[in-house]
C-alpha positions as CSV (number, residue, x, y, z in Angstrom):
1,M,-0.1,0.0,0.0
2,T,1.3,3.4,-0.9
3,R,-0.4,6.6,-0.2
4,P,0.9,9.9,-1.6
5,V,3.1,11.8,0.9
6,L,5.3,14.8,0.0
7,T,9.0,14.0,-0.2
8,E,11.3,16.2,1.9
9,Q,12.5,17.7,-1.3
10,Q,8.8,18.9,-2.0
11,I,8.7,20.8,1.3
12,H,10.4,24.1,1.6
13,T,13.4,24.0,4.0
14,E,12.0,26.7,6.1
15,V,9.0,24.6,7.1
16,R,10.6,21.2,7.4
17,A,11.5,21.8,11.1
18,T,7.9,22.8,11.9
19,I,6.4,19.8,10.3
20,A,9.1,17.5,12.1
21,Q,8.4,19.1,15.5
22,F,4.6,19.3,15.2
23,N,3.3,18.0,18.5
24,Q,6.3,15.4,18.5
25,D,5.6,14.7,22.2
26,I,2.4,13.0,21.6
27,V,3.8,10.9,18.7
28,Q,6.8,9.9,20.8
29,E,4.5,9.0,23.7
30,V,2.4,6.6,21.5
31,Q,5.7,5.1,19.9
32,L,7.0,4.4,23.3
33,A,3.7,2.8,24.4
34,I,3.6,0.5,21.3
35,T,7.1,-0.9,22.2
36,Q,6.1,-1.4,25.8
37,H,2.7,-3.0,25.5
38,K,1.3,-5.8,23.2
39,V,-1.9,-3.9,22.5
40,V,-2.4,-0.2,22.7
41,V,-5.6,1.7,22.1
42,V,-5.3,5.6,21.4
43,G,-8.5,7.4,22.0
44,M,-10.4,10.4,23.2
45,T,-13.3,10.9,25.6
46,Q,-16.9,11.2,24.3
47,N,-16.1,9.0,21.2
48,P,-18.4,6.0,21.2
49,F,-16.1,4.0,18.9
50,V,-13.2,4.3,21.5
51,K,-15.6,3.1,24.2
52,N,-16.9,0.2,21.9
53,V,-13.4,-1.0,21.0
54,R,-12.3,-1.0,24.6
55,A,-15.3,-3.1,25.6
56,L,-14.7,-5.4,22.6
57,L,-11.1,-6.1,23.6
58,S,-12.1,-6.6,27.2
59,E,-14.9,-9.0,26.2
60,A,-12.4,-10.9,24.1
61,G,-10.0,-11.2,27.1
62,I,-7.4,-9.0,25.3
63,S,-5.6,-6.8,27.7
64,Y,-4.6,-3.4,26.4
65,H,-2.9,-0.1,27.3
66,Y,-5.1,3.0,26.9
67,L,-3.9,6.5,25.9
68,E,-6.6,9.2,26.0
69,Y,-6.0,12.6,24.3
70,G,-8.8,15.2,24.9
71,S,-12.3,15.2,23.6
72,Y,-14.1,16.5,20.5
73,L,-13.6,20.0,21.8
74,S,-10.1,19.8,23.3
75,Q,-6.6,18.6,22.0
76,W,-7.7,18.2,18.4
77,K,-4.5,19.8,17.2
78,R,-2.3,17.4,19.3
79,R,-4.3,14.5,17.9
80,L,-3.8,15.7,14.4
81,A,0.0,14.9,14.8
82,L,-1.0,11.3,15.3
83,K,-3.2,11.2,12.2
84,M,-0.3,12.7,10.2
85,W,2.1,10.1,11.6
86,T,-0.1,7.0,11.0
87,G,-2.1,8.1,8.1
88,W,-5.2,6.8,9.9
89,P,-8.0,9.5,9.9
90,T,-10.1,8.6,12.9
91,F,-10.1,7.4,16.5
92,P,-9.6,4.8,18.0
93,M,-6.2,3.8,16.7
94,V,-5.5,0.3,17.8
95,F,-1.9,-1.1,17.7
96,R,-0.9,-4.7,18.1
97,D,2.8,-5.6,18.4
98,G,3.6,-2.2,17.0
99,V,1.2,-2.7,13.9
100,L,-1.7,-0.3,13.3
101,L,-4.7,-2.5,13.2
102,G,-7.2,0.3,12.4
103,G,-10.2,1.4,14.5
104,Y,-13.4,-0.2,16.0
105,K,-14.7,-1.8,12.7
106,E,-11.4,-3.3,11.8
107,V,-10.6,-4.7,15.2
108,K,-14.2,-6.1,15.4
109,A,-13.5,-8.1,12.1
110,L,-10.2,-9.4,13.3
111,I,-11.6,-10.6,16.6
112,A,-14.4,-12.3,14.6
113,L,-11.7,-14.0,12.4
114,Q,-9.7,-14.8,15.6
115,A,-6.8,-12.9,13.9
116,I,-5.9,-10.8,16.9
């Protein structure tokens, strides 16, 4: 799978640092968590799909580490850095063994197939 992403040469040198540093702390926190935990769920409050995927994992007996960043009205800009990093457009973001599985719908399908 390839998706179009600008190459470094296509980004002006004056803005490269801004892009590289854009809320890097949140990206680094998630990167660290996925190296330390088998399953990581990244979410936000008030999102029913985050709540549902957590319940789904718990019901399947799959333990997970949960990271929560704001709500619909807060921390949206910080969460944007995660979307830019992963290419995944929505929350939750579920990782297993450092691999992005997707969100609720994808995890539900994987559990049904016993592939998680």
